[in-house]
Every structure is written in structure tokens, then in C-alpha cells.
mmCIF file of the N, C-alpha and C atoms, coordinates in Angstrom:
data_MODEL
# 
_entry.id   MODEL 
# 
loop_
_atom_site.group_PDB 
_atom_site.id 
_atom_site.type_symbol 
_atom_site.label_atom_id 
_atom_site.label_alt_id 
_atom_site.label_comp_id 
_atom_site.label_asym_id 
_atom_site.label_entity_id 
_atom_site.label_seq_id 
_atom_site.pdbx_PDB_ins_code 
_atom_site.Cartn_x 
_atom_site.Cartn_y 
_atom_site.Cartn_z 
_atom_site.occupancy 
_atom_site.B_iso_or_equiv 
_atom_site.pdbx_formal_charge 
_atom_site.auth_seq_id 
_atom_site.auth_comp_id 
_atom_site.auth_asym_id 
_atom_site.auth_atom_id 
_atom_site.pdbx_PDB_model_num 
ATOM 1   N N  . MET A 1 1  ? -14.613 -47.061 -26.639 1.00 0.00 ? 1  MET A N  1 
ATOM 2   C CA . MET A 1 1  ? -14.846 -47.931 -26.839 1.00 0.00 ? 1  MET A CA 1 
ATOM 3   C C  . MET A 1 1  ? -16.080 -47.841 -25.090 1.00 0.00 ? 1  MET A C  1 
ATOM 4   N N  . ALA A 1 2  ? -15.689 -46.754 -23.855 1.00 0.00 ? 2  ALA A N  1 
ATOM 5   C CA . ALA A 1 2  ? -16.647 -47.107 -23.081 1.00 0.00 ? 2  ALA A CA 1 
ATOM 6   C C  . ALA A 1 2  ? -18.109 -46.952 -23.107 1.00 0.00 ? 2  ALA A C  1 
ATOM 7   N N  . ARG A 1 3  ? -18.306 -45.767 -23.975 1.00 0.00 ? 3  ARG A N  1 
ATOM 8   C CA . ARG A 1 3  ? -19.384 -45.672 -24.355 1.00 0.00 ? 3  ARG A CA 1 
ATOM 9   C C  . ARG A 1 3  ? -20.730 -46.520 -25.520 1.00 0.00 ? 3  ARG A C  1 
ATOM 10  N N  . VAL A 1 4  ? -19.353 -47.003 -26.569 1.00 0.00 ? 4  VAL A N  1 
ATOM 11  C CA . VAL A 1 4  ? -20.285 -48.781 -26.647 1.00 0.00 ? 4  VAL A CA 1 
ATOM 12  C C  . VAL A 1 4  ? -20.396 -49.574 -25.630 1.00 0.00 ? 4  VAL A C  1 
ATOM 13  N N  . ARG A 1 5  ? -19.497 -50.002 -25.011 1.00 0.00 ? 5  ARG A N  1 
ATOM 14  C CA . ARG A 1 5  ? -19.832 -51.039 -23.972 1.00 0.00 ? 5  ARG A CA 1 
ATOM 15  C C  . ARG A 1 5  ? -20.950 -50.107 -22.773 1.00 0.00 ? 5  ARG A C  1 
ATOM 16  N N  . SER A 1 6  ? -21.208 -49.031 -22.755 1.00 0.00 ? 6  SER A N  1 
ATOM 17  C CA . SER A 1 6  ? -22.608 -48.523 -22.256 1.00 0.00 ? 6  SER A CA 1 
ATOM 18  C C  . SER A 1 6  ? -23.608 -48.494 -22.618 1.00 0.00 ? 6  SER A C  1 
ATOM 19  N N  . VAL A 1 7  ? -23.543 -48.397 -23.968 1.00 0.00 ? 7  VAL A N  1 
ATOM 20  C CA . VAL A 1 7  ? -24.962 -48.757 -24.765 1.00 0.00 ? 7  VAL A CA 1 
ATOM 21  C C  . VAL A 1 7  ? -24.986 -50.481 -24.622 1.00 0.00 ? 7  VAL A C  1 
ATOM 22  N N  . ALA A 1 8  ? -23.937 -51.299 -24.825 1.00 0.00 ? 8  ALA A N  1 
ATOM 23  C CA . ALA A 1 8  ? -24.447 -52.382 -24.676 1.00 0.00 ? 8  ALA A CA 1 
ATOM 24  C C  . ALA A 1 8  ? -25.012 -53.237 -23.616 1.00 0.00 ? 8  ALA A C  1 
ATOM 25  N N  . GLU A 1 9  ? -25.077 -52.192 -22.568 1.00 0.00 ? 9  GLU A N  1 
ATOM 26  C CA . GLU A 1 9  ? -24.504 -52.605 -21.250 1.00 0.00 ? 9  GLU A CA 1 
ATOM 27  C C  . GLU A 1 9  ? -26.952 -52.602 -21.046 1.00 0.00 ? 9  GLU A C  1 
ATOM 28  N N  . ALA A 1 10 ? -26.728 -50.865 -21.519 1.00 0.00 ? 10 ALA A N  1 
ATOM 29  C CA . ALA A 1 10 ? -27.608 -51.116 -21.135 1.00 0.00 ? 10 ALA A CA 1 
ATOM 30  C C  . ALA A 1 10 ? -29.185 -51.761 -21.724 1.00 0.00 ? 10 ALA A C  1 
ATOM 31  N N  . ALA A 1 11 ? -29.056 -52.173 -23.330 1.00 0.00 ? 11 ALA A N  1 
ATOM 32  C CA . ALA A 1 11 ? -29.167 -53.087 -24.313 1.00 0.00 ? 11 ALA A CA 1 
ATOM 33  C C  . ALA A 1 11 ? -29.566 -54.202 -23.706 1.00 0.00 ? 11 ALA A C  1 
ATOM 34  N N  . GLN A 1 12 ? -28.566 -54.842 -23.115 1.00 0.00 ? 12 GLN A N  1 
ATOM 35  C CA . GLN A 1 12 ? -28.187 -56.057 -22.713 1.00 0.00 ? 12 GLN A CA 1 
ATOM 36  C C  . GLN A 1 12 ? -29.617 -56.491 -21.125 1.00 0.00 ? 12 GLN A C  1 
ATOM 37  N N  . ARG A 1 13 ? -29.908 -55.118 -20.452 1.00 0.00 ? 13 ARG A N  1 
ATOM 38  C CA . ARG A 1 13 ? -30.094 -54.746 -19.518 1.00 0.00 ? 13 ARG A CA 1 
ATOM 39  C C  . ARG A 1 13 ? -32.484 -55.024 -19.264 1.00 0.00 ? 13 ARG A C  1 
ATOM 40  N N  . ALA A 1 14 ? -32.101 -54.333 -20.901 1.00 0.00 ? 14 ALA A N  1 
ATOM 41  C CA . ALA A 1 14 ? -33.487 -54.021 -21.647 1.00 0.00 ? 14 ALA A CA 1 
ATOM 42  C C  . ALA A 1 14 ? -33.661 -55.442 -21.409 1.00 0.00 ? 14 ALA A C  1 
ATOM 43  N N  . LEU A 1 15 ? -33.287 -55.939 -22.435 1.00 0.00 ? 15 LEU A N  1 
ATOM 44  C CA . LEU A 1 15 ? -33.524 -57.287 -22.856 1.00 0.00 ? 15 LEU A CA 1 
ATOM 45  C C  . LEU A 1 15 ? -33.801 -58.691 -21.545 1.00 0.00 ? 15 LEU A C  1 
ATOM 46  N N  . LEU A 1 16 ? -32.747 -58.361 -20.545 1.00 0.00 ? 16 LEU A N  1 
ATOM 47  C CA . LEU A 1 16 ? -32.235 -59.400 -19.539 1.00 0.00 ? 16 LEU A CA 1 
ATOM 48  C C  . LEU A 1 16 ? -33.864 -58.695 -18.361 1.00 0.00 ? 16 LEU A C  1 
ATOM 49  N N  . ARG A 1 17 ? -35.375 -58.978 -18.250 1.00 0.00 ? 17 ARG A N  1 
ATOM 50  C CA . ARG A 1 17 ? -35.398 -58.406 -17.163 1.00 0.00 ? 17 ARG A CA 1 
ATOM 51  C C  . ARG A 1 17 ? -35.783 -59.555 -16.491 1.00 0.00 ? 17 ARG A C  1 
ATOM 52  N N  . PRO A 1 18 ? -35.938 -59.088 -15.108 1.00 0.00 ? 18 PRO A N  1 
ATOM 53  C CA . PRO A 1 18 ? -36.394 -59.762 -14.113 1.00 0.00 ? 18 PRO A CA 1 
ATOM 54  C C  . PRO A 1 18 ? -37.039 -61.268 -14.599 1.00 0.00 ? 18 PRO A C  1 
ATOM 55  N N  . LEU A 1 19 ? -37.311 -62.380 -13.938 1.00 0.00 ? 19 LEU A N  1 
ATOM 56  C CA . LEU A 1 19 ? -38.286 -63.166 -13.852 1.00 0.00 ? 19 LEU A CA 1 
ATOM 57  C C  . LEU A 1 19 ? -38.999 -63.062 -12.952 1.00 0.00 ? 19 LEU A C  1 
ATOM 58  N N  . PRO A 1 20 ? -40.092 -63.468 -13.355 1.00 0.00 ? 20 PRO A N  1 
ATOM 59  C CA . PRO A 1 20 ? -41.107 -63.857 -11.858 1.00 0.00 ? 20 PRO A CA 1 
ATOM 60  C C  . PRO A 1 20 ? -40.868 -65.223 -10.795 1.00 0.00 ? 20 PRO A C  1 
ATOM 61  N N  . ASP A 1 21 ? -41.167 -65.069 -10.129 1.00 0.00 ? 21 ASP A N  1 
ATOM 62  C CA . ASP A 1 21 ? -40.878 -66.231 -9.179  1.00 0.00 ? 21 ASP A CA 1 
ATOM 63  C C  . ASP A 1 21 ? -41.521 -67.215 -10.072 1.00 0.00 ? 21 ASP A C  1 
ATOM 64  N N  . ARG A 1 22 ? -42.671 -66.965 -10.072 1.00 0.00 ? 22 ARG A N  1 
ATOM 65  C CA . ARG A 1 22 ? -44.022 -68.300 -10.213 1.00 0.00 ? 22 ARG A CA 1 
ATOM 66  C C  . ARG A 1 22 ? -44.491 -67.667 -11.580 1.00 0.00 ? 22 ARG A C  1 
ATOM 67  N N  . LEU A 1 23 ? -44.791 -69.158 -12.488 1.00 0.00 ? 23 LEU A N  1 
ATOM 68  C CA . LEU A 1 23 ? -45.094 -68.528 -13.301 1.00 0.00 ? 23 LEU A CA 1 
ATOM 69  C C  . LEU A 1 23 ? -45.673 -69.630 -13.476 1.00 0.00 ? 23 LEU A C  1 
ATOM 70  N N  . GLY A 1 24 ? -46.980 -69.568 -13.870 1.00 0.00 ? 24 GLY A N  1 
ATOM 71  C CA . GLY A 1 24 ? -48.866 -70.945 -13.857 1.00 0.00 ? 24 GLY A CA 1 
ATOM 72  C C  . GLY A 1 24 ? -48.146 -71.802 -12.498 1.00 0.00 ? 24 GLY A C  1 
ATOM 73  N N  . PRO A 1 25 ? -47.911 -73.031 -13.060 1.00 0.00 ? 25 PRO A N  1 
ATOM 74  C CA . PRO A 1 25 ? -47.051 -74.223 -12.051 1.00 0.00 ? 25 PRO A CA 1 
ATOM 75  C C  . PRO A 1 25 ? -45.414 -74.474 -11.511 1.00 0.00 ? 25 PRO A C  1 
ATOM 76  N N  . LEU A 1 26 ? -44.969 -72.741 -12.338 1.00 0.00 ? 26 LEU A N  1 
ATOM 77  C CA . LEU A 1 26 ? -43.423 -73.566 -12.401 1.00 0.00 ? 26 LEU A CA 1 
ATOM 78  C C  . LEU A 1 26 ? -43.117 -72.407 -11.661 1.00 0.00 ? 26 LEU A C  1 
ATOM 79  N N  . HIS A 1 27 ? -42.118 -72.576 -10.832 1.00 0.00 ? 27 HIS A N  1 
ATOM 80  C CA . HIS A 1 27 ? -41.556 -71.584 -9.816  1.00 0.00 ? 27 HIS A CA 1 
ATOM 81  C C  . HIS A 1 27 ? -39.952 -71.458 -10.903 1.00 0.00 ? 27 HIS A C  1 
ATOM 82  N N  . ILE A 1 28 ? -39.676 -70.470 -10.502 1.00 0.00 ? 28 ILE A N  1 
ATOM 83  C CA . ILE A 1 28 ? -38.474 -70.119 -11.869 1.00 0.00 ? 28 ILE A CA 1 
ATOM 84  C C  . ILE A 1 28 ? -37.260 -69.407 -11.405 1.00 0.00 ? 28 ILE A C  1 
ATOM 85  N N  . ALA A 1 29 ? -36.195 -69.745 -11.510 1.00 0.00 ? 29 ALA A N  1 
ATOM 86  C CA . ALA A 1 29 ? -35.008 -68.903 -11.063 1.00 0.00 ? 29 ALA A CA 1 
ATOM 87  C C  . ALA A 1 29 ? -33.920 -68.837 -12.216 1.00 0.00 ? 29 ALA A C  1 
ATOM 88  N N  . CYS A 1 30 ? -33.575 -67.264 -11.798 1.00 0.00 ? 30 CYS A N  1 
ATOM 89  C CA . CYS A 1 30 ? -32.170 -67.425 -13.110 1.00 0.00 ? 30 CYS A CA 1 
ATOM 90  C C  . CYS A 1 30 ? -30.770 -66.844 -12.351 1.00 0.00 ? 30 CYS A C  1 
ATOM 91  N N  . SER A 1 31 ? -29.936 -67.239 -13.108 1.00 0.00 ? 31 SER A N  1 
ATOM 92  C CA . SER A 1 31 ? -28.515 -66.187 -12.898 1.00 0.00 ? 31 SER A CA 1 
ATOM 93  C C  . SER A 1 31 ? -27.834 -66.158 -13.544 1.00 0.00 ? 31 SER A C  1 
ATOM 94  N N  . TYR A 1 32 ? -27.434 -64.507 -13.901 1.00 0.00 ? 32 TYR A N  1 
ATOM 95  C CA . TYR A 1 32 ? -27.089 -63.928 -15.348 1.00 0.00 ? 32 TYR A CA 1 
ATOM 96  C C  . TYR A 1 32 ? -25.153 -64.457 -14.669 1.00 0.00 ? 32 TYR A C  1 
ATOM 97  N N  . LEU A 1 33 ? -24.577 -64.824 -15.562 1.00 0.00 ? 33 LEU A N  1 
ATOM 98  C CA . LEU A 1 33 ? -22.847 -64.495 -15.080 1.00 0.00 ? 33 LEU A CA 1 
ATOM 99  C C  . LEU A 1 33 ? -22.368 -64.484 -16.485 1.00 0.00 ? 33 LEU A C  1 
ATOM 100 N N  . ALA A 1 34 ? -21.683 -63.069 -16.768 1.00 0.00 ? 34 ALA A N  1 
ATOM 101 C CA . ALA A 1 34 ? -20.498 -63.026 -17.695 1.00 0.00 ? 34 ALA A CA 1 
ATOM 102 C C  . ALA A 1 34 ? -19.521 -63.374 -17.724 1.00 0.00 ? 34 ALA A C  1 
ATOM 103 N N  . ALA A 1 35 ? -19.386 -64.166 -19.404 1.00 0.00 ? 35 ALA A N  1 
ATOM 104 C CA . ALA A 1 35 ? -18.085 -64.759 -19.319 1.00 0.00 ? 35 ALA A CA 1 
ATOM 105 C C  . ALA A 1 35 ? -16.472 -64.397 -18.822 1.00 0.00 ? 35 ALA A C  1 
ATOM 106 N N  . GLY A 1 36 ? -16.929 -62.838 -18.935 1.00 0.00 ? 36 GLY A N  1 
ATOM 107 C CA . GLY A 1 36 ? -15.828 -62.146 -18.653 1.00 0.00 ? 36 GLY A CA 1 
ATOM 108 C C  . GLY A 1 36 ? -15.510 -62.164 -17.482 1.00 0.00 ? 36 GLY A C  1 
ATOM 109 N N  . LYS A 1 37 ? -14.595 -62.092 -17.071 1.00 0.00 ? 37 LYS A N  1 
ATOM 110 C CA . LYS A 1 37 ? -14.331 -60.987 -15.416 1.00 0.00 ? 37 LYS A CA 1 
ATOM 111 C C  . LYS A 1 37 ? -14.861 -60.418 -15.153 1.00 0.00 ? 37 LYS A C  1 
ATOM 112 N N  . ASP A 1 38 ? -14.857 -59.459 -16.351 1.00 0.00 ? 38 ASP A N  1 
ATOM 113 C CA . ASP A 1 38 ? -15.279 -57.696 -15.599 1.00 0.00 ? 38 ASP A CA 1 
ATOM 114 C C  . ASP A 1 38 ? -16.185 -57.154 -16.423 1.00 0.00 ? 38 ASP A C  1 
ATOM 115 N N  . ALA A 1 39 ? -16.852 -58.735 -17.357 1.00 0.00 ? 39 ALA A N  1 
ATOM 116 C CA . ALA A 1 39 ? -17.845 -58.385 -18.479 1.00 0.00 ? 39 ALA A CA 1 
ATOM 117 C C  . ALA A 1 39 ? -19.346 -58.235 -17.734 1.00 0.00 ? 39 ALA A C  1 
ATOM 118 N N  . CYS A 1 40 ? -20.131 -56.863 -18.415 1.00 0.00 ? 40 CYS A N  1 
ATOM 119 C CA . CYS A 1 40 ? -21.582 -57.077 -17.581 1.00 0.00 ? 40 CYS A CA 1 
ATOM 120 C C  . CYS A 1 40 ? -22.267 -57.467 -18.875 1.00 0.00 ? 40 CYS A C  1 
ATOM 121 N N  . ILE A 1 41 ? -21.438 -57.695 -20.140 1.00 0.00 ? 41 ILE A N  1 
ATOM 122 C CA . ILE A 1 41 ? -22.448 -57.724 -21.485 1.00 0.00 ? 41 ILE A CA 1 
ATOM 123 C C  . ILE A 1 41 ? -22.387 -59.064 -21.656 1.00 0.00 ? 41 ILE A C  1 
ATOM 124 N N  . GLY A 1 42 ? -22.729 -60.246 -22.670 1.00 0.00 ? 42 GLY A N  1 
ATOM 125 C CA . GLY A 1 42 ? -23.030 -60.835 -23.322 1.00 0.00 ? 42 GLY A CA 1 
ATOM 126 C C  . GLY A 1 42 ? -23.064 -61.148 -24.794 1.00 0.00 ? 42 GLY A C  1 
ATOM 127 N N  . GLY A 1 43 ? -24.111 -62.277 -25.234 1.00 0.00 ? 43 GLY A N  1 
ATOM 128 C CA . GLY A 1 43 ? -24.273 -62.928 -26.241 1.00 0.00 ? 43 GLY A CA 1 
ATOM 129 C C  . GLY A 1 43 ? -25.837 -63.719 -25.144 1.00 0.00 ? 43 GLY A C  1 
ATOM 130 N N  . ASP A 1 44 ? -26.673 -63.293 -24.479 1.00 0.00 ? 44 ASP A N  1 
ATOM 131 C CA . ASP A 1 44 ? -26.957 -64.329 -23.782 1.00 0.00 ? 44 ASP A CA 1 
ATOM 132 C C  . ASP A 1 44 ? -28.481 -63.688 -23.451 1.00 0.00 ? 44 ASP A C  1 
ATOM 133 N N  . LEU A 1 45 ? -29.893 -64.689 -23.636 1.00 0.00 ? 45 LEU A N  1 
ATOM 134 C CA . LEU A 1 45 ? -30.680 -64.469 -23.470 1.00 0.00 ? 45 LEU A CA 1 
ATOM 135 C C  . LEU A 1 45 ? -31.989 -65.036 -22.651 1.00 0.00 ? 45 LEU A C  1 
ATOM 136 N N  . TYR A 1 46 ? -32.897 -64.559 -22.130 1.00 0.00 ? 46 TYR A N  1 
ATOM 137 C CA . TYR A 1 46 ? -33.605 -65.779 -21.564 1.00 0.00 ? 46 TYR A CA 1 
ATOM 138 C C  . TYR A 1 46 ? -34.949 -65.044 -21.421 1.00 0.00 ? 46 TYR A C  1 
ATOM 139 N N  . ALA A 1 47 ? -36.237 -65.219 -20.843 1.00 0.00 ? 47 ALA A N  1 
ATOM 140 C CA . ALA A 1 47 ? -37.251 -64.603 -20.652 1.00 0.00 ? 47 ALA A CA 1 
ATOM 141 C C  . ALA A 1 47 ? -38.817 -66.445 -20.741 1.00 0.00 ? 47 ALA A C  1 
ATOM 142 N N  . ALA A 1 48 ? -38.881 -65.866 -19.836 1.00 0.00 ? 48 ALA A N  1 
ATOM 143 C CA . ALA A 1 48 ? -40.832 -66.191 -19.977 1.00 0.00 ? 48 ALA A CA 1 
ATOM 144 C C  . ALA A 1 48 ? -41.925 -66.143 -20.179 1.00 0.00 ? 48 ALA A C  1 
ATOM 145 N N  . ALA A 1 49 ? -43.290 -66.592 -20.614 1.00 0.00 ? 49 ALA A N  1 
ATOM 146 C CA . ALA A 1 49 ? -44.378 -65.762 -20.572 1.00 0.00 ? 49 ALA A CA 1 
ATOM 147 C C  . ALA A 1 49 ? -45.457 -66.856 -20.333 1.00 0.00 ? 49 ALA A C  1 
ATOM 148 N N  . ARG A 1 50 ? -46.827 -66.599 -20.227 1.00 0.00 ? 50 ARG A N  1 
ATOM 149 C CA . ARG A 1 50 ? -47.737 -67.865 -20.206 1.00 0.00 ? 50 ARG A CA 1 
ATOM 150 C C  . ARG A 1 50 ? -48.890 -67.824 -20.848 1.00 0.00 ? 50 ARG A C  1 
ATOM 151 N N  . THR A 1 51 ? -48.683 -68.669 -22.198 1.00 0.00 ? 51 THR A N  1 
ATOM 152 C CA . THR A 1 51 ? -49.303 -68.801 -22.749 1.00 0.00 ? 51 THR A CA 1 
ATOM 153 C C  . THR A 1 51 ? -50.749 -69.761 -22.560 1.00 0.00 ? 51 THR A C  1 
ATOM 154 N N  . GLY A 1 52 ? -51.955 -68.719 -22.097 1.00 0.00 ? 52 GLY A N  1 
ATOM 155 C CA . GLY A 1 52 ? -53.031 -69.585 -21.970 1.00 0.00 ? 52 GLY A CA 1 
ATOM 156 C C  . GLY A 1 52 ? -52.775 -70.387 -21.116 1.00 0.00 ? 52 GLY A C  1 
ATOM 157 N N  . SER A 1 53 ? -52.584 -72.070 -21.385 1.00 0.00 ? 53 SER A N  1 
ATOM 158 C CA . SER A 1 53 ? -52.860 -73.330 -20.353 1.00 0.00 ? 53 SER A CA 1 
ATOM 159 C C  . SER A 1 53 ? -50.889 -73.538 -20.440 1.00 0.00 ? 53 SER A C  1 
ATOM 160 N N  . ARG A 1 54 ? -49.825 -72.960 -20.782 1.00 0.00 ? 54 ARG A N  1 
ATOM 161 C CA . ARG A 1 54 ? -48.925 -73.362 -21.188 1.00 0.00 ? 54 ARG A CA 1 
ATOM 162 C C  . ARG A 1 54 ? -48.076 -72.445 -20.885 1.00 0.00 ? 54 ARG A C  1 
ATOM 163 N N  . THR A 1 55 ? -46.493 -72.497 -20.122 1.00 0.00 ? 55 THR A N  1 
ATOM 164 C CA . THR A 1 55 ? -45.119 -71.961 -19.829 1.00 0.00 ? 55 THR A CA 1 
ATOM 165 C C  . THR A 1 55 ? -44.611 -72.106 -20.754 1.00 0.00 ? 55 THR A C  1 
ATOM 166 N N  . ARG A 1 56 ? -43.629 -70.778 -21.635 1.00 0.00 ? 56 ARG A N  1 
ATOM 167 C CA . ARG A 1 56 ? -43.133 -70.885 -22.327 1.00 0.00 ? 56 ARG A CA 1 
ATOM 168 C C  . ARG A 1 56 ? -41.804 -70.377 -22.627 1.00 0.00 ? 56 ARG A C  1 
ATOM 169 N N  . LEU A 1 57 ? -40.792 -71.044 -22.577 1.00 0.00 ? 57 LEU A N  1 
ATOM 170 C CA . LEU A 1 57 ? -39.778 -70.930 -21.811 1.00 0.00 ? 57 LEU A CA 1 
ATOM 171 C C  . LEU A 1 57 ? -38.283 -70.376 -23.074 1.00 0.00 ? 57 LEU A C  1 
ATOM 172 N N  . ILE A 1 58 ? -37.944 -69.368 -23.090 1.00 0.00 ? 58 ILE A N  1 
ATOM 173 C CA . ILE A 1 58 ? -36.562 -69.367 -24.467 1.00 0.00 ? 58 ILE A CA 1 
ATOM 174 C C  . ILE A 1 58 ? -35.473 -68.819 -23.708 1.00 0.00 ? 58 ILE A C  1 
ATOM 175 N N  . ILE A 1 59 ? -34.543 -69.794 -23.790 1.00 0.00 ? 59 ILE A N  1 
ATOM 176 C CA . ILE A 1 59 ? -33.184 -69.260 -23.412 1.00 0.00 ? 59 ILE A CA 1 
ATOM 177 C C  . ILE A 1 59 ? -31.616 -69.586 -24.883 1.00 0.00 ? 59 ILE A C  1 
ATOM 178 N N  . GLY A 1 60 ? -31.237 -68.792 -24.964 1.00 0.00 ? 60 GLY A N  1 
ATOM 179 C CA . GLY A 1 60 ? -29.613 -68.595 -25.794 1.00 0.00 ? 60 GLY A CA 1 
ATOM 180 C C  . GLY A 1 60 ? -28.851 -67.689 -25.550 1.00 0.00 ? 60 GLY A C  1 
ATOM 181 N N  . ASP A 1 61 ? -27.765 -68.544 -26.019 1.00 0.00 ? 61 ASP A N  1 
ATOM 182 C CA . ASP A 1 61 ? -26.795 -68.017 -25.831 1.00 0.00 ? 61 ASP A CA 1 
ATOM 183 C C  . ASP A 1 61 ? -25.485 -67.774 -27.323 1.00 0.00 ? 61 ASP A C  1 
ATOM 184 N N  . LEU A 1 62 ? -24.858 -67.084 -28.146 1.00 0.00 ? 62 LEU A N  1 
ATOM 185 C CA . LEU A 1 62 ? -24.482 -66.889 -28.606 1.00 0.00 ? 62 LEU A CA 1 
ATOM 186 C C  . LEU A 1 62 ? -22.860 -66.208 -28.609 1.00 0.00 ? 62 LEU A C  1 
ATOM 187 N N  . ARG A 1 63 ? -22.550 -67.032 -29.566 1.00 0.00 ? 63 ARG A N  1 
ATOM 188 C CA . ARG A 1 63 ? -21.494 -66.882 -29.446 1.00 0.00 ? 63 ARG A CA 1 
ATOM 189 C C  . ARG A 1 63 ? -20.427 -66.364 -31.079 1.00 0.00 ? 63 ARG A C  1 
ATOM 190 N N  . ALA A 1 64 ? -19.730 -65.544 -30.772 1.00 0.00 ? 64 ALA A N  1 
ATOM 191 C CA . ALA A 1 64 ? -19.004 -64.462 -32.173 1.00 0.00 ? 64 ALA A CA 1 
ATOM 192 C C  . ALA A 1 64 ? -18.261 -65.378 -31.742 1.00 0.00 ? 64 ALA A C  1 
ATOM 193 N N  . SER A 1 65 ? -17.688 -66.309 -33.837 1.00 0.00 ? 65 SER A N  1 
ATOM 194 C CA . SER A 1 65 ? -16.758 -66.415 -33.976 1.00 0.00 ? 65 SER A CA 1 
ATOM 195 C C  . SER A 1 65 ? -15.476 -65.922 -34.849 1.00 0.00 ? 65 SER A C  1 
ATOM 196 N N  . THR A 1 66 ? -13.749 -65.452 -34.432 1.00 0.00 ? 66 THR A N  1 
ATOM 197 C CA . THR A 1 66 ? -13.259 -64.868 -35.383 1.00 0.00 ? 66 THR A CA 1 
ATOM 198 C C  . THR A 1 66 ? -12.461 -65.256 -36.518 1.00 0.00 ? 66 THR A C  1 
# 
């Protein structure tokens, strides 16, 4: 289980790269807090990109149901 968690944490860090402070005319700030007290992983994602004269943001949250 520790090995799976380690791989998942590495994947999450690769996907949730730091956002720039500014992108075009937009000032950006973000904070990531995992839902579980000791968890460092979750089903969230965010990204920002400048395409031409537009700023594009993606924010997602995944919740698995049992």
C-alpha cells in the first residue's frame, strides 16, 4: 500500500505543476489541500495556459463512489 501511495503522490505532483503568478492580464494564485488529514493525494487537477489572446483554466475534482 505504501508503494501504491508513493506512485500516486508522484503522479499527482507531476500533474499539479506550480501555476505562474501571472498569465496575460490574469493574476493567479492556487492552494491544494487534500481532503484527508494525512493524505497528500486526491482526485483534483488544475492547469492554466495562454492561447493567443485568451487565458484558459481547467479545474477538476473527481470523487469515487463505492
